[in-house]
C-alpha positions in Angstrom: -0.6 112.2 135.2 -2.8 114.3 133.4 -0.9 116.8 130.6 -2.7 118.9 128.1 -3.8 117.1 124.9 -3.4 120.4 122.7 0.3 121.0 123.1 1.9 123.7 121.1 5.1 122.9 119.5 7.3 125.6 119.8 10.5 126.0 116.6 13.7 124.7 117.9 16.1 127.1 118.4 19.4 127.3 118.7 19.4 129.1 122.3 19.6 127.1 125.5 17.4 127.0 128.4 18.3 127.9 131.5 17.1 126.6 134.3 17.3 125.2 138.1 15.8 121.8 139.4 13.4 121.4 141.6 12.2 117.3 141.4 12.7 114.5 139.5 11.8 110.9 138.8 11.6 107.8 136.3 9.0 106.1 134.4 9.3 102.8 132.8 8.8 102.1 129.4 9.4 99.8 126.8 12.5 101.1 125.4 14.1 101.7 128.9 13.5 104.4 131.9 12.4 107.7 131.0 14.0 110.4 133.2 11.4 113.3 134.4 12.9 116.6 135.5 11.0 119.8 136.4 12.9 123.1 136.1 11.9 126.9 137.0 13.1 129.1 134.1 13.0 132.7 133.7 10.1 131.5 131.2 8.2 129.7 133.7 8.0 125.8 135.1 9.8 123.5 132.3 9.3 119.8 132.1 12.4 118.1 130.4 12.1 114.4 129.4 15.2 112.1 128.7 13.9 108.9 127.2 15.6 105.3 127.0 18.4 105.6 129.8 19.6 102.1 131.8 20.3 101.4 135.1 24.3 100.6 135.8 26.1 99.3 138.6 29.3 97.2 138.2 31.3 93.7 138.5 34.4 92.5 138.4 35.0 90.9 134.9 36.5 88.0 136.5 32.8 87.7 137.9 31.2 87.7 134.1 30.5 84.5 133.4 29.3 82.9 136.9 27.0 86.4 136.4 25.8 85.1 132.6 24.8 81.9 134.4 23.5 83.7 138.0 20.8 85.7 135.9 20.1 82.7 133.1 15.9 83.8 132.8 16.1 86.9 133.9 15.4 89.4 130.6 15.9 93.0 130.0 19.9 92.9 131.2 23.1 93.3 129.3 27.1 93.9 130.2 29.8 95.2 128.9 33.5 95.6 129.9 34.9 98.6 130.6 38.1 100.9 131.1 37.4 100.9 135.2 39.1 99.7 137.7 37.7 98.5 141.4 40.0 99.5 144.3 42.0 96.3 144.2 43.3 97.3 140.6 40.6 94.7 139.0 38.9 95.2 136.0 34.9 95.7 136.3 32.4 95.6 133.9 28.9 97.6 133.7 25.7 95.6 134.2 23.0 96.9 132.8 19.1 97.1 133.2 16.1 99.2 131.3 13.2 98.6 134.4 13.7 98.7 138.3 12.3 94.8 139.0 15.2 93.4 136.9 17.5 95.9 138.8 16.2 94.3 142.2 16.1 90.8 141.7 19.4 91.0 139.6 21.2 92.2 143.0 19.3 89.8 144.8 20.8 87.1 142.8 23.9 87.8 143.0 24.3 88.8 146.8 22.9 85.5 147.1 26.2 84.0 145.3 28.3 86.8 147.1 28.7 88.3 144.0 30.7 91.8 145.0 28.3 94.7 143.1 30.1 98.0 143.0 27.6 101.5 143.3 24.4 99.2 142.7 22.4 101.8 145.0 23.0 104.7 142.5 19.5 105.6 141.5 19.3 106.4 137.4 18.7 110.2 137.7 21.4 110.7 140.1 23.8 109.0 138.0 22.8 110.9 135.2 23.1 114.3 136.6 26.1 113.6 138.8 28.4 112.2 135.1 27.2 115.0 133.8 28.5 117.3 136.7 25.3 119.0 137.4 24.0 120.6 140.4 21.3 122.1 140.6 21.5 124.7 137.7 21.4 123.5 134.4 21.2 124.5 130.7 19.4 122.3 128.1 18.4 122.3 124.3 16.0 120.5 122.8 12.5 121.0 121.1 10.1 122.6 123.2 6.4 123.0 123.1 3.6 124.2 125.5 1.6 122.6 127.6 -1.2 123.8 130.2 0.4 125.8 132.6 3.9 124.9 131.6 6.6 124.1 128.8 8.1 120.9 127.4 11.3 119.4 126.4 11.7 115.9 124.9 14.4 114.3 124.7 16.4 117.1 126.4 20.3 117.3 126.3 21.3 118.6 129.5 24.0 120.5 130.4 25.7 121.9 134.2 25.6 125.7 134.3 25.7 129.1 136.7 21.8 129.7 136.6 20.6 131.7 140.0 17.1 131.1 140.1 14.2 133.5 141.5 11.9 131.2 142.8 8.1 131.1 143.7 7.3 130.6 147.2 4.2 130.0 149.0 3.6 129.6 152.7 1.0 127.7 154.0 -0.5 126.8 157.0 -3.8 124.8 158.3 -6.2 125.5 161.7 -7.8 122.6 163.4 -9.6 120.5 166.3 -7.2 118.9 168.8 -6.5 115.9 167.4 -6.7 117.3 163.5 -9.9 115.4 162.8 -10.9 118.5 161.2 -9.9 121.7 159.2 -11.1 125.2 159.8 -9.1 126.4 157.7 -5.9 127.1 155.4 -4.1 129.9 155.2 -1.9 131.0 152.3 1.0 133.3 152.7 3.1 134.6 149.0 4.8 136.5 146.6 6.3 136.1 142.8 9.5 138.0 142.3 8.3 141.3 140.4 4.5 140.0 141.2 1.7 140.7 143.7 1.1 139.3 147.4 -1.3 136.7 147.9 -2.8 136.5 151.7 -5.8 134.2 151.5 -7.3 132.2 154.2 -9.8 129.4 153.0 -12.7 129.3 155.9 -15.1 126.5 156.2 -19.1 127.7 156.9 -20.0 131.5 156.5 -18.5 134.7 158.7 -18.7 138.4 158.3 -17.3 139.6 155.2 -13.3 140.1 155.2 -10.8 140.6 152.7 -8.6 138.4 153.8 -11.0 134.9 154.1 -12.9 133.2 150.9 -15.5 131.2 152.6 -16.1 127.5 151.5 -19.2 125.1 152.2 -17.9 122.8 154.1 -14.1 120.7 154.6 -14.3 119.2 151.2 -14.7 122.5 149.4 -12.2 123.8 151.2 -9.8 120.7 150.0 -10.7 121.6 146.7 -10.1 125.4 146.9 -6.9 124.7 148.4 -5.7 122.3 145.4 -7.2 125.5 142.8 -5.4 127.6 144.9 -1.9 126.1 144.6 -2.4 125.8 140.9 -3.4 129.2 140.4 -0.7 130.9 142.6 1.7 128.0 140.8 4.9 128.4 143.6 7.8 125.9 143.0 8.4 126.2 146.7 5.8 125.0 149.5 6.7 126.5 153.0 5.8 126.0 156.4 6.3 124.8 160.0 6.5 120.9 160.2 4.7 121.4 156.8 5.5 118.0 155.8 4.8 116.2 159.3 1.7 118.2 159.8 0.0 120.2 157.7 0.4 117.8 154.5 0.1 114.7 156.5 -3.5 115.9 158.0 -4.4 117.5 154.9 -4.0 114.1 152.7 -5.6 111.9 155.5 -9.1 114.3 155.4 -8.7 114.0 151.5 -8.4 110.1 151.9 -11.7 110.1 154.5 -13.3 112.6 151.9 -12.3 111.0 148.8 -10.4 113.8 147.3 -7.4 113.9 144.8 -4.9 116.8 146.3 -3.7 117.5 143.1 -0.8 119.9 144.5 1.8 118.8 141.4 2.2 120.7 138.2 0.6 119.0 135.3 -1.8 117.2 138.1 0.2 115.2 139.9 -1.2 114.1 143.1 0.7 114.8 146.8 2.2 111.8 147.8 4.1 111.2 151.2 6.3 108.3 152.1 7.8 107.4 155.2 11.2 107.5 155.9 13.7 106.1 158.9 12.9 107.3 162.3 8.9 108.0 161.8 10.1 110.6 159.5 7.5 111.3 156.5 9.0 113.2 152.7 6.4 114.7 150.3 7.3 114.2 147.1 5.1 117.2 144.4 5.7 116.9 140.6 7.3 120.3 139.8 7.5 121.6 143.3 10.1 121.4 146.3 8.2 121.2 149.7 11.0 122.5 152.5 10.1 122.8 155.9 11.7 125.7 158.2 12.6 123.3 161.2 14.7 121.5 158.3 15.8 123.6 156.7 17.5 126.0 159.4 19.3 122.7 160.9 20.7 122.2 157.7 21.7 125.5 157.7 23.1 125.0 161.5 20.8 127.2 163.5 20.2 126.0 167.0 17.4 127.0 168.9 16.2 125.8 173.0 13.1 124.7 171.0 12.3 125.0 167.3 8.6 125.7 168.2 7.3 128.4 165.5 6.6 130.5 168.8 10.1 130.3 170.3 12.3 130.9 167.0 9.8 133.8 165.7 11.0 135.7 168.9 14.6 134.9 168.7 15.2 135.6 165.4 12.0 138.8 164.2 10.8 140.0 168.0 7.6 138.6 167.8 5.5 135.5 167.7 2.2 133.7 167.3 -0.8 135.4 168.0 -2.4 132.8 170.4 0.0 131.4 173.1 1.4 128.5 171.5 4.0 127.1 174.3 4.0 123.9 175.1 2.4 124.8 178.5 -0.1 126.6 175.9 -1.0 124.5 173.9 -4.7 123.1 176.0 -5.4 126.3 175.9 -4.5 127.5 172.3 -6.6 123.8 170.9 -9.9 125.3 172.7 -9.4 129.1 171.7 -8.8 128.1 168.1 -12.2 126.3 168.6 -14.3 129.2 170.2 -13.0 131.5 167.0 -13.8 129.2 164.9 -17.4 128.8 166.0 -17.7 132.8 167.0 -15.0 134.8 165.7 -13.8 133.5 162.1 -11.7 137.1 161.1 -9.9 136.7 164.3 -8.8 132.7 163.4 -8.0 134.2 159.9 -6.0 136.6 161.3 -4.1 134.4 163.6 -4.1 131.2 160.9 -2.5 134.1 157.9 0.2 135.7 160.9 1.4 131.9 161.3 2.1 131.7 157.1 3.8 135.2 157.5 5.7 134.3 160.4 7.3 131.3 158.5 7.7 133.3 155.6 9.4 136.3 157.1 11.9 133.7 158.9 12.9 132.3 155.6 13.5 135.9 154.6 15.5 136.6 157.9 17.7 133.8 157.5 17.9 133.9 153.9 17.3 130.2 153.8 16.2 129.4 150.7 19.4 131.4 149.2 21.4 129.0 151.6 19.7 125.7 150.2 19.3 127.0 146.7 23.4 127.5 147.2 23.9 124.3 148.4 22.2 122.5 145.7 24.2 124.1 143.2 27.8 123.4 144.8 26.2 119.1 145.7 23.6 119.1 143.5 21.3 117.9 146.8 17.9 118.9 145.9 16.1 121.7 148.1 13.9 119.6 150.3 17.0 117.1 151.1 17.4 116.1 155.3 21.1 115.8 155.3 22.8 114.4 153.1 26.0 115.1 153.4 27.0 111.1 152.3 24.8 112.0 148.9 26.6 115.3 148.6 29.9 113.5 148.5 28.7 111.3 146.4 27.4 113.9 143.7 30.9 115.2 143.7 33.1 112.5 144.4 31.6 109.6 142.0 32.3 111.0 138.5 35.5 112.4 139.1 36.6 109.3 140.4 35.4 107.4 137.3 37.6 109.6 135.0 40.5 108.6 137.3 40.0 105.1 135.9 38.2 103.6 139.2 34.5 102.7 140.8 33.5 103.1 144.9 34.3 100.4 146.4 31.8 97.8 147.9 29.6 100.3 150.5 31.1 100.9 153.4 33.7 97.8 152.8 36.8 100.1 153.9 39.2 99.2 157.0 37.3 99.2 160.6 38.3 98.9 164.1 41.0 101.2 164.1 42.0 104.0 165.8 40.1 106.8 164.7 39.1 109.7 167.5 37.7 112.6 167.2 38.9 116.4 168.0 41.6 116.0 170.6 40.5 118.2 173.6 43.2 118.0 176.1 43.4 118.4 179.6 42.7 121.7 181.4 44.2 124.0 183.8 41.7 124.9 185.8 41.8 129.4 186.9 41.1 132.6 186.6 42.9 134.3 183.9 43.9 137.7 183.4 44.6 138.3 179.3 44.2 134.5 177.4 44.9 134.7 173.5 42.7 132.0 171.4 44.5 131.1 168.0 42.7 129.2 166.1 43.5 126.8 162.9 41.3 128.0 159.6 38.8 125.2 158.8 41.5 122.0 160.0 40.1 119.1 159.0 40.0 120.4 155.2 43.3 121.8 155.2 45.1 118.5 156.9 43.4 116.6 153.9 44.3 119.3 151.5 48.1 119.3 153.0 48.7 115.6 153.6 46.1 114.2 150.4 44.2 112.7 152.1 42.0 110.9 149.8 39.8 107.4 148.8 41.6 107.1 145.1 44.7 108.4 146.8 44.9 105.9 149.3 43.7 102.7 146.8 47.4 104.4 144.5 49.0 104.6 147.3 48.4 101.5 148.9 49.7 100.2 145.7 53.1 102.7 145.3 53.7 101.5 149.4 53.1 97.7 148.8 55.1 97.9 145.3 57.8 99.7 147.2 56.9 102.6 144.0 60.0 105.4 144.0 57.3 108.2 143.7 57.3 107.9 147.6 53.6 107.9 149.3 52.5 110.3 151.5 52.1 108.2 155.0 48.9 108.9 157.0 48.1 106.9 159.8 46.6 103.1 160.6 48.9 102.2 157.7 47.5 104.2 155.1 49.9 105.8 152.2 48.3 108.6 149.6 50.0 109.3 146.0 51.0 112.7 145.8 49.6 113.3 142.4 46.3 111.3 141.7 43.8 112.3 144.3 40.5 114.1 144.2 39.4 115.6 147.6 42.5 118.5 147.7 41.0 119.7 144.2 38.2 119.8 145.8 38.5 121.8 148.8 40.7 124.1 147.0 38.0 125.2 144.1 35.6 125.7 147.5 37.9 127.0 149.5 38.9 129.8 146.8 35.1 130.4 146.5 34.0 130.7 150.1 37.0 133.2 150.4 34.9 135.0 147.0 31.8 134.4 149.2 33.6 136.2 152.3 35.2 139.3 150.5 31.5 139.8 149.4 29.8 139.2 152.1 27.3 136.4 150.9 26.6 134.8 153.7 24.5 132.1 152.2 27.3 130.8 149.7 30.0 131.1 152.6 27.9 129.5 154.8 26.8 126.2 152.3 30.7 126.3 151.3 31.5 126.0 155.4 29.3 122.9 156.3 30.1 121.2 153.1 34.0 121.5 153.8 33.4 120.4 157.4 31.0 117.8 156.2 34.4 115.9 153.8 35.6 114.7 157.1 32.6 113.5 159.3 31.6 111.6 155.6 34.9 109.8 155.6 34.1 108.6 159.2 31.1 107.0 159.1 29.6 104.1 157.8 26.6 105.5 155.9 29.2 106.6 153.3 30.4 104.1 150.8 34.2 105.5 150.7 34.0 104.8 155.4 37.3 103.3 156.2 39.1 104.4 159.5 42.7 104.5 157.3 41.1 108.3 156.1 39.5 109.2 158.8 42.1 108.5 161.4 44.6 110.4 158.8 42.3 113.2 159.7 42.0 113.4 163.3 44.7 111.7 164.2 46.9 114.3 162.7 45.0 116.7 163.8 45.9 114.9 167.3 49.5 115.5 166.5 49.0 119.6 164.9 47.6 120.6 167.9 50.0 118.7 170.2 53.3 119.9 168.9 51.7 123.1 167.9 51.1 123.9 172.1 54.8 122.6 172.4 56.3 125.1 170.6 54.2 128.2 171.9 55.9 126.9 175.1 59.5 127.6 173.6 58.6 131.5 172.2 58.8 132.4 176.3 61.3 135.0 177.0 62.5 137.2 179.9 59.4 139.7 179.3 56.7 137.3 179.0 55.7 133.5 179.5 53.3 131.8 177.0 51.3 128.8 178.7 48.5 126.6 176.8 46.3 126.1 179.6 43.8 124.8 177.3 43.0 122.8 173.7 39.8 121.5 171.4 39.9 120.3 168.2 41.1 123.5 166.8 41.8 126.0 169.0 44.6 126.8 171.4 44.0 128.8 174.6 47.6 130.7 175.8 47.8 132.8 179.2 50.3 135.5 178.8 51.9 136.0 182.2 54.0 139.0 182.0 57.4 138.3 184.0 57.5 140.5 187.0 57.5 140.7 191.0 56.8 137.6 193.1 54.1 139.3 194.8 52.6 140.2 191.0 52.9 137.3 189.6 51.1 135.3 192.9 47.9 136.4 192.7 45.0 133.9 191.4 43.6 136.7 189.4 47.2 137.9 187.6 48.6 134.3 186.7 45.4 132.3 186.7 46.3 129.7 189.3 44.7 126.5 189.8 43.2 125.0 192.2 46.2 122.4 191.9 48.9 124.8 193.0 47.0 125.3 195.9 46.4 128.9 196.0 42.6 129.2 195.6 42.6 131.4 198.6 44.6 134.2 197.9 44.1 137.9 197.6 42.2 138.7 194.6 43.0 142.6 195.2 46.8 142.3 194.7 47.9 144.8 191.2 47.1 142.9 188.3 49.5 143.2 185.2 48.5 145.9 182.9 48.9 145.1 178.8 47.9 147.0 177.0 44.9 145.9 173.9 47.9 147.1 171.1 50.6 144.7 172.8 48.2 141.7 173.0 47.1 142.2 169.6 50.5 142.2 168.2 51.5 139.2 170.1 48.5 137.4 169.1 49.5 138.1 165.4 53.3 137.5 166.0 52.4 134.0 167.4 50.2 133.1 164.6 52.7 133.9 161.9 55.6 132.2 163.9 53.4 129.1 164.0 52.2 129.5 160.5 55.9 129.6 159.0 57.2 126.8 161.5 54.5 124.4 159.9 55.2 125.5 156.6 59.1 124.8 157.1 58.6 121.6 159.0 56.5 120.2 156.2 58.7 120.9 153.5 61.4 119.5 155.1 60.2 116.0 156.8 57.1 115.6 153.6 58.2 117.8 150.8 55.1 119.2 151.0 52.9 122.6 150.8 51.5 123.8 154.2 47.9 124.5 153.8 47.5 124.9 157.6 46.8 128.4 158.6 46.6 129.3 162.1 44.8 132.8 162.9 44.3 134.7 166.2 40.5 135.1 167.3 40.0 136.6 170.3 41.6 137.9 173.5 39.8 137.2 176.5 40.5 140.1 179.2 39.2 138.0 181.7 39.0 133.7 181.6 37.3 130.9 183.8 38.3 127.7 183.1 36.7 125.5 186.2 36.9 122.6 187.5 35.1 119.2 187.1 32.7 119.4 189.9 33.4 117.2 192.9 37.1 117.4 191.4 40.2 119.6 191.0 40.9 118.7 187.8 39.9 120.9 185.1 36.8 120.9 183.0 36.3 120.2 179.0 34.7 122.1 176.6 33.0 124.3 179.2 34.7 127.9 179.9 33.9 131.8 180.7 35.2 134.4 179.3 35.4 138.2 178.9 35.7 140.0 175.5 36.6 143.8 175.4 35.1 145.7 172.2 36.6 148.7 171.6 35.2 151.0 169.1 37.2 154.1 169.7 39.7 156.0 172.5 36.8 156.3 174.8 34.2 153.5 174.2 34.6 150.3 175.4 32.0 147.4 175.6 32.3 144.2 177.6 31.0 141.2 176.7 30.8 137.9 178.4 31.0 134.5 176.2 30.1 131.1 177.7 30.9 127.9 176.6 29.0 124.9 177.8 27.8 126.5 181.1 24.2 126.4 182.6 23.8 129.9 180.5 24.0 128.7 177.6 21.9 125.8 178.8 18.1 124.9 178.1 18.1 121.9 180.6 18.9 124.5 183.6 16.3 126.6 185.0 16.1 130.1 184.4 17.0 131.5 187.5 20.1 129.4 187.1 20.8 131.0 183.2 20.3 134.2 185.1 22.5 134.0 187.9 25.2 133.1 186.6 25.2 135.5 183.8 25.0 138.2 186.3 26.9 137.0 189.2 30.4 136.1 186.4 30.2 139.4 184.9 30.3 140.9 188.7 33.3 139.0 189.2 34.9 139.4 186.0 34.6 143.1 186.2 35.9 143.4 189.9 32.6 144.5 191.1 31.2 143.8 194.3 28.9 140.0 194.1 28.5 139.3 197.6 25.4 141.6 197.8 24.1 140.0 194.7 24.2 136.5 195.9 22.8 137.1 198.8 20.0 139.0 197.3 19.5 136.4 195.0 18.7 133.6 197.6 16.4 135.7 200.1 14.1 135.9 196.9 14.5 132.2 196.2 13.2 131.6 199.4 10.3 134.5 199.6 8.8 132.5 196.6 9.5 135.7 194.0 11.6 133.6 192.0 9.0 130.6 191.3 8.6 131.4 187.4 12.2 130.8 186.9 12.0 128.0 188.4 10.8 125.9 185.7 12.7 123.0 183.8 12.3 122.0 180.5 13.4 118.9 179.4 12.5 116.4 176.2 11.5 113.2 176.3 13.7 111.1 174.5 12.0 108.0 174.1 8.3 107.4 174.0 6.9 107.4 177.5 6.1 103.7 178.0 9.3 102.8 177.1 10.8 104.2 180.6 11.1 101.4 182.3 14.1 100.8 184.8 14.8 104.9 184.8 12.2 107.2 185.7 14.0 111.0 185.1 12.4 113.8 186.8 10.5 115.0 183.2 8.8 111.6 182.9 7.4 111.7 186.3 5.8 114.7 185.5 4.8 113.7 182.1 2.8 110.8 183.3 1.7 112.7 185.8 0.2 115.3 183.4 -0.9 112.4 181.4 -3.0 111.1 183.7 -4.8 114.4 184.9 -5.2 115.0 181.2 -7.4 111.4 180.8 -9.3 112.1 183.6 -10.9 115.0 181.7 -11.2 113.5 178.3 -8.3 115.1 176.8 -5.4 113.9 174.6 -2.5 112.9 174.5 0.8 115.0 174.9 3.4 113.8 175.3 5.5 111.6 172.6 9.0 111.2 171.7 10.4 114.3 171.1 7.8 116.5 173.2 9.2 118.9 175.9 8.0 118.7 179.5 7.6 122.1 181.8 7.8 120.9 185.4 9.5 122.2 188.8 10.7 120.1 192.1 8.3 119.9 194.3 8.3 118.4 198.1 7.1 115.2 196.3 9.4 115.0 193.3 9.4 116.5 189.5 5.6 118.1 189.1 4.5 119.8 185.6 3.6 123.1 186.0 0.1 123.0 184.7 -1.1 120.3 187.3 1.7 121.5 190.5 -0.4 120.5 193.6 3.2 120.2 196.4 5.3 123.2 197.5 8.4 123.7 195.5 11.3 122.4 196.8 13.6 125.5 197.7 16.6 124.1 199.4 16.5 121.7 195.6 17.3 125.0 194.0 19.8 126.7 196.4 21.9 123.0 196.5 21.4 121.8 193.0 21.5 125.3 190.7 22.8 127.8 192.2 25.3 126.2 194.2 26.9 124.4 191.4 27.5 127.7 189.3 28.6 129.6 192.6 31.3 127.7 193.5 32.4 126.6 190.1 34.0 130.7 190.6 34.1 131.7 193.8 37.1 129.6 195.3 39.4 131.6 192.8 38.8 134.9 194.2 39.2 133.2 197.8 35.3 133.1 198.8 32.3 130.0 198.9 28.2 130.0 198.3 28.2 128.5 201.3 30.2 131.0 203.2 27.9 133.7 202.0 24.5 132.1 202.7 25.3 130.0 205.8 23.1 132.5 208.2 20.3 132.0 205.2 20.2 128.3 204.7 20.3 128.3 208.9 17.0 130.2 209.2 15.8 128.0 206.3 
């Protein structure tokens, strides 16, 4: 580590320093572990140093004597009895060590003797922060000194704070040869809060003068110029697209070859890359965080057919890259970049910087960094953490558990093999319906946790109470669980988060609201995952099985509310939602219509006349019914839980959606209703005469990337016409004719991903594998590098010779395949409910074909 030797000491001050945690690591010293925290502060970057720390984990006091014998000869450890107990109620001691090697050796020896160690995987820096309830934002006190480009506080005292940082971002992107064995240019785009814009491209070689370009002599000079540019701008956060997996990895590879030290960190620290699980790579840069746009969007629950920069930018920003970056065009793109480098460097610079801008604008459009900051301030997760639900749970739960007198159980040692299913999905009633309401339980699983006191500590105490037949009457759960009514942690945490989310929603603060929602919903998933130290089917089962009970009994209650004017029938339910068909009590002739009554295949009326008069219910009446049902159901649960369990209900059901028309299809080839697949028509009224129809698709082909564009568009147009009672026959027949005439060829491309490397497909040969292997053979013959690996998207069509890649198709397209496998299934999912069929409408065309 390089630090200034001429550090100016600043006077002590009583005023605390506010900051936001960027990175941290530990350094071994003779006196113990030295913790180093890099922070962003209003005065600039700051290094806070906390010396003389020890790692700690816990052991049973009953094992202390044996442990002392096991660790004989090992230096640098001590044990201390503590006023804590394990989940079984046994007293524990802390085992403290000053060196990581000692910690590792101690754990190895104890494991060999089957001595239980509690929380032995918690790193010293994380424990230091969590035990002080520090999450992201901090307040520091201590003697400050000035170093080169940053401040420093030695022996820092750190406390939590509410500081909201303004971080300095820099978007980076590199352009290389196809094989990434030479870097042509590096783009940098960023703006400090309240500062000037940096917009530069570092380019190897010589070319026309351009205000955007800084030319350098060679690739080695390029890397050194990049290091200098990063130091000059001094960002808190580096952003990019696949920035670790490609940009930083290639930069490090070329730096190793050219013997350049990539000192991209503050205080002269080098870039460090490490391998994680699943071939993931992680970047560590002291004082700077690297946030990949793809990982960040996934963490914020964004979903796209493809996370390619081109696709995401076009969907979010309405613009894309300046050179075709589709998978089919990647070969041309590589050649074009090389051509521009040789003949038109300004054009290459413009392309390079536009990629940087796209990433910058995506971050701005989605407020992605705001979301990650709020996630960190709520849970203590670093900005660059991928996933991290279990780590977030630990950060919030462990310090509160310790203050409740417990240590956590041995990692993932809870009861397993019990009933702990996922969300309840009801059997559906297929049909085409008028007037379907959706009632939705607001945050069902968090509300179950709050209501029924589902909690790890509550389980420890509740089980003990139940065994002792304690008069305090713990709350019964499922799978033999009992939960204490008073001693619990999760219900209180959720109450605080719930209130914070309500405030964020009232203030239209989407990043905070989104962060809290994701955190709250992750608690159930964590408790049901072996990746969590508190994993136990008594916990997860007490949430999901309670959810099953709530959904089924709510369905039965709603059915009982039918009266002389209206019949309420729950036709479907999924996890936290109920779909209720409103059927007015009318004349037999009207109620027998499939459109009016939603009759399904099981009633044998799928061919009835769809043109009979339909019951009319005005929007105001519909909304009143939805609100009334939600209020009744909320009151019923509140009264029932108070009577049966003496519990306050936090269950909250809301009237969410009114579908004017609603389709619940059958399972293909069956008369049973499907699950998680439906379509609905919602009418949005903005005034007395202003009405907008919106089609909603869930799980159907229109929203599935593994179906062709032809199929998706066909479903959208056909279903809209049927739902709006518009003629559809001519449209359907016209689309079939256009397909057979070769007028829809561009819409026949499948895009499917490889889930494994090509070589691992031995027994099965799905179409995308056949197409990818054919493409690889052609590329190999032309001396081109391999394109396809695990996760790659393969663009192919079905021909008379089978699946073939778009770029190398040699056989005619098999139009019958697209008729039978794409159009027919979509049409026959809806047409029988209006007395029609795909085959009946296109029989003559099929004979001609």
